N, C-alpha and C positions, 0 to 999 in steps of 0.2 A: 291332396285336398279333394273334397267332393261337394257336389250339389246335393242337399238333403231335402227330400220332398215328403211331406206328411199328407196322406191322401185319405179322406173320409175317416180321419183318426178319432177314436173315442176310447175312453178307458174308465172302468168301474172296478173298485175293490170289492164290490158286492157280487157274489156269484150269480145272483138272479136280480139284476136291476129292474125296477118297475117304472122308473120315471127319470127325468132330467136331474133331479136332486141326488140321485144315486151315482152320478158320474163325476169323477174328479176332473176328467177332460170331456167336454161335450164335442160332438162331431165337428171337425174343422179340417180345412185344407190350408197348407202353408208351404212355402219354399224358402229355404236358406240357400242363397246362391253361393256358388263356388268362390272361395277366397274372401268372403265378406266378414266384417266384424260386427256382430249383433249382440244386443242385450235382450234378455227375456225378463221383463219388469212386472212386478205385481206384489200384492200383500201376501202375508202368510196364508197358506191354505187355498190359493187360487189355482194350483195345478202346475206351477213352474217346475219343481223338482220331478214330479211325475213325468212331465214331458221330456225333461232332460234324460231321465233314466230309460224312457222308451227309445229315444234317439240312440243312446249308447248301447242298448241291448241288455241292460240290467233288468228290464221289465218288458214283457210282451203285451202289446195293446189288446184290449178286448175286441176292438173292431178297427178296420182300416189297415192301411199299409204304410210302411216306412221304406222309402226308396233312396238309395245312394247312386247318383248318376244314372237314374232310371232303373236300377236293379233292386228288386224286393229283398229286404234283409231281415224281415220279421223273425225268422228262425235262427239267425246267425248270432253268435256270442259277441261280446265287445271286442275280443281279440280278432275274431274273423271280420268284424267291421272295420278294424284298424282305427279304433277310437282311443283318444287319450282323454281322461277325465280327472279334473282337479276338484277335490271335495272341500267342504266347509272347514274341516279340521285336517291338519297335516297327515299325510299317509306316507311314512318313510320308515326305513329300517334303522332303529337307534344304534344298533351294534356296528353298523357300517360307517365308513367315512362319508363325507359329503360327495367326494369324487365317485365312490362306489355306488352310492344311491343314484347319482345322475347317470352313471354308466350302465346300471342294471338293465333298463329297457333295451339298450343297444346291444348288450351282450346276449340277451334273450333272442334278439333278431339276427345273431351271428354277424354283426358288423365287425370288420377288421379292427384290430387294436389301435392302429395309427389313426384311423378315422374316429374311433371312440374318444381318444385323448383330445383331438382337435375340436370335436363337437362339444365335449364336456366343458372345455375351457372357453369356448365361444359363448355357451349359455351362461356359465358362471360369470363371465365378464359382463354380459348384458344385465344379469340380476345383481351384479356387484357383490358376489360372494366368493371371488377367486381366492381371497385370503383365508377362506374357511374350508377349502377343498380337502385338506388332509386332517381335518378335525373329525372326531366322532360325532355323529348326528345327535346323540343323546346330550351332548354338552352345549347345544345351540339354544338360543332363546326361541320363544314361540314364533316371533316374527321370522327369524332365520329358518326355522323348520318349515314354515309355510312357503318361503322362497324356494327351498329345496323341493318341496312337493310340487310347486308350480314348474320348477325346472325339469322334473321328471316327465311332466306332460309336454314340455316344449322341446325336449332334447331330440325326439325322433323327427326326422325330416320327411318320413313317408306316410304320416297319419292322414286319415280322411278328414278329421276335424278334431279340435280341442274343445272340450266342454268344461266350463267353470261353474261350479255350484256354490255361489256366495263365498268365494275363496279368501276374502279379506276380513272375514268375521273376527278372526283372532289377531289381526294386525293392529298395532298401535295406531290410533287415529291420526297422529302426525305423519305416519308413513303411508297411509292409505292413498293420498293424492299422488305421491311419488310412484307407488306401485301401479296405480291405474294408468298413469302416463307411460310407465315402463312397458306394460302389456300392450298399449297402443303402439308404441315404437316397435315392439317385437312383431306385431301383426304387420305393420308397414314394411318391416325388414324381410320377413319370411313369407308373407302373403298366404297365411294359413286361414282356413275357415274356422272362425271362433264364435262360440255362443256362450254368453256370460249371463248367468242367472243372478238376480239381485232384487231386493225390495227397496233399494236406495236409488232415487231418481238421479242424484248427482253422480253416483258410480256409473249408472247406465249412460248418461249423457257424455261423461268424460271418456268412456271406453268405446262406445258403439257408433258406427255410421248410421245404423237404423235400429230402432227399438220396437219390439213386440210387447204391447201392454196386455197382460192377462187379467181377466176378472171373471169369477164364477166358472172357471174351466174353459173359457173361450179367449181367443185373441181378439180384442175389441178394436185395436188399431195397430197398424204397422207402419212406421214412418220415421223420418228424421226427428231429432229433438225439436227443431223449429216447427215442423208440421204438428207435432203433438201439442206444442204450446199454443200456436196460433189458431189451429183448426182441430180441436179435440173432436174425435168422431163419436165419442160416447161421454155421457155425463161423468162416468167414473174417471176417465182420462182427464177431463177438466178439473175434477176434484183432486186427483192424485198427483198430477203434474203441476208444479208451481208452489210457491210459498209466499203468502197463502194461496190456496187453490182458487179455482174459478167460482165466482158468485153464481148460484143457481136458484131460480125462483119458479115455483109452480104457477102457471097462468091459465086463463081461460081465453078461448078465441073470441074475437070481436071483429066487426068490419074494419078492415085496414090495419089491424093490429091485435094486441092481446092486452089482458087486464088482470091485475091482482090487487085485491083490497082497494078498489076504486082508483087505482093508479093505472092509467092507460099508457101503453108503450107502443108507438107506431113501428111497423115492420116494412121492409122493402117489398115492392109489388110482387116480386117472384116468390118471396116467403109467404105472403098472404095467399097467393094463388095455390101454392102447394099445400098450405095448411087447410084450405077449404076442401081438399080432396081426401084427407085422411079421416078415419072414423074415430080413432082413439082420442080420449080426453086426457091422456097422460102427456101433457105438454109443458115444457119448461123453456125459459130463456136463460142464457148464460153469457156472462161477460167477465173477463179477467180484471182483477184490481188494477193492473197496469194500464188498462185501456179506458177506464172511466175518467172523465175530466170533471174537475170541481171548479165552479165559478162563484164569485160573490154576488154576481148580478143575474137576475132571471132573464130568460128569453123564451121565444115560442118553442124552442127545442129542448129546454131543460126541465128537470123535475125537482121539486123542492123536497129537501131532506134535512134531518137534524144530525149534527155531529155528536156522537155518543162517547167517543174515546179517540185519543191520538197517541200512538205508540212510536217513540223515537228509537229507531234502530241504527242511528249513526249516519250512514250515507243516504238513508231515505226514511220516510215515516209511513206508517200504516194507519189510515183513518177508518174508524168504524162509524157508519152512518145508518140512520133508520129511515127507511122509505116505505110508506104504506104498511107498516108493521113488520117489515122484513129488515134484517140486519145485513148490510153489505160492507165489504172491505174495499178500500180505495188506496192505491199506492200513490204517495206524493213525494216531492223532492224534500230534501233536508231543510230547505228554506221555508216550507209551508208553516204558516203561523196561525192556523185556526184555533178557536177556543171551544172547549166542550160546552154544548148547549147552543152553539151558533146554528142559524139556518144557512144551509148551503144549497147550491143548485147544481144538479148532476146532469152531465151530457153523456149519452151512450152513443158513441160514433157507430153508424150503421154497419160499417165494414167489420166491426168487432163484436157485434151483437149476434150470438148464435141462437138458433132455434132447434129444440130437441123434441122429438116425438117418440114415445116408448124408449126413452133414454138415448136414442141415436140421432145424430146430427142430420137435419134436413139440408140437402145441398142443392145449389143452383144447377139446373139441368142445362147442359151445353147444347 
């Protein structure tokens, strides 16, 4: 396993890029620490697969360096980098048995036969395909083929890292959760550096210790699932993480707070102080539906809104309220009994009210 460092990395598929919009990956620095379980999360087209292919050696970056344990590997092939990669669709030999598919990477590395058998059985047991070992791969289901493909990536003990490019796309939804947990157990058992690309926040949170969220060719936040949820560093992270995502409202600065459509929202003193120093007028406030409180009674700290809709999702309800012309989502318990059209009073707890300038979170200076 290896530490993987991306240094001043950028990539464009345009031979002569003229601006930021020509780059699939905009210049960034990042480190995947040795032995970590990471997810690379973002929507289609944000640069996830491009970055994975640069790390693996399938693609050479336009700018910057890729370092494995401090050694530049830009010019090295995937084989020379000692990388295992599992793709979106199964990559196996249909004419071979499952055993031979799993053994193939080991045979190529001249591993002794007795060790090959032991390792193949170990991985097959972990993936629960031991009973399929002597079946032809062409006779397997799509789920089973992808398990074999994953096993080919996991079977080698000497790899620098294993890269997963949306590996559960073809897996039956009922099996996805089980396989995500299985990959997590494999990581804990073998302590391999793993990077898992996905557009699914549940997959990322289930698998990874830390998640890198990509947007527009940049990593806009790198942190634990809790950090991404509680302190989104970018408005996209707030919107993309959570169901429903963070409420975001464009506002204007005012003394001691901000305002939108005649609704004044007070801020913490440190937020006001920092806000007065910035020149940009691209200012937003954000708060998650889980953190807004609804009261039937007004107070000096509440804001009057109207209940537009109430969606019952079984274990909880999602209320849609209108405040100053803006539609906000509020998560409530299953016992909440509001009626559409009711006036309600919203409280924004100050510790959960985020302030964004040019889409990035304004943070308290220590």
